[in-house]
N, C-alpha and C positions, 0 to 999 in steps of 0.2 A: 504493500500500500504506500509506503514512504517513497519507493522508487517511482511509482506512478505519479504521486503528487509532485515529486521533484521534476519529472519530465513535463508535467503540465505547467509548472511554473516557468520552466525554461522556454516552452513553446509560447506562453503568454508574453514573456520578456522579448522573445524573438519577434513576435508579431509587431511589437512596438518599435523594435530596431528596424525591421523591414519597412515599416511605414516611414520612419525617419529617413532611411536611405532613399525611398521613392520621393519623399519631400525634397531632399537635396537635389535629386535628379531633376524634378520639375522646376526647381528654382535655378537650375543650371550651375549648382554649386558642386561640381564634380569632384573636386579635391576632398571635400568633407564626406561625400558618399564613398569614395575609394578608401578613405581612412577608416570610416566606420565599418566597412566590409572587412578590411584587414584586421581590425581589432576584434571584431566579432568572430572571425574565423579562428584567430589564435586563442581567444578566450574560451569560446564554447566548444570548439572542436579540437583544440590543441594541435592544429595544423599550421605549418609554415605557409602563410599566404603567398609568398613568392614561389614556393614549390608548386602550389596549385596552378599558378599561371605558367610557370616554366616547364613543368613536366609534360612529357608526351601523353597523348590520349591513352596509349597502350600502358605506359607505366602508371598513370593515374588509375586506370581501371583495375589493373592488377593489384595495386596497393590498397585501394579502397575495398575491393571485393574480398581480399584475403584478411582484412582487419576485422576480427571477430568482435572487437570492442565497440564497433559502430552499430548502434541499434537503428531501427527504421527511423526513429525520431532524429538521430544524428544525421542520417542520410538525407532526410527531408530538409533539414537546416542547410546542409552542404549544397544540395541541389538549388535551393532558393537563393543562397548567397552567390553561387556561380551564375545563376540566371540574372540576378540583380546586377552583378558585375558586367555581364555581357550587355545588358540593357543600358547601363550607364555609359559604357564605352560606345555603344551604338549611337546614343544621343550625342555623345561628345565627338566621335570620330566618323560616324556613319558605318563604313565597312573596312575591316582589315582582318588579317589572319588570327590575331589575338581574340577578337570577338567570336569568331567561328570556333576556335579551340575551347574557349571557356563555355560556350553554349553546348558544344558537343559533350563536354564533361558533365554539365548539368543533366543533359539528356541521358548519358550513360548511368548517372547516379539514379535517376528516376527509373530507368529500366532495371537496374540492380534491385531496387525496392520491389518492383513487379515480380522479379525472379524469386526473391526471398519470401514474398507474400502472394503466391499464385492464386490463393482462394479469397483474397481480399480485393474487392473492386472499389477503387477510389476515383470518383468522377473528377474531383479537383486535380488529382495527379494526372489523369488522362488529359484534362484540359491544359495543364502545364506542358505536357509532352507535345500536344498539338500546337500550342503557342510557340514553343521553342522551335519545332519543326518549321512552322510558318516563317519565323524570323530567320532561320538558317536558309530557307529557300529564297527569301528576299535578298540575302547576302551573296547567293551563288551567281 
């Protein structure tokens, strides 16, 4: 029960953080958005934000998939942060390989959740996948 309460609190906190990131994006305050994404990645996921960006899609997928410590909640947070990073960069730079790389990692993370939870249908997760695929298609 304590573990569930802990994750619910983290998800509530994360929703506020994600809203702040999107607020920074809409205000075109990209530096603040990137900084908050980096701090959140390192604080909640204990991941090096630079590694998330610099790693190849293959290395990223292998590392994340093999890490048993990442729960579905962790993976949702990771996917949302990567998607937010890609969207902020898209707003800031329009199209480049970094945006595609980050969005592909978000998509891979969501697909990993689908693999780990084959009997759980999440319409919001499916919508995120569709949104990312649409954005990737617009970048191609």
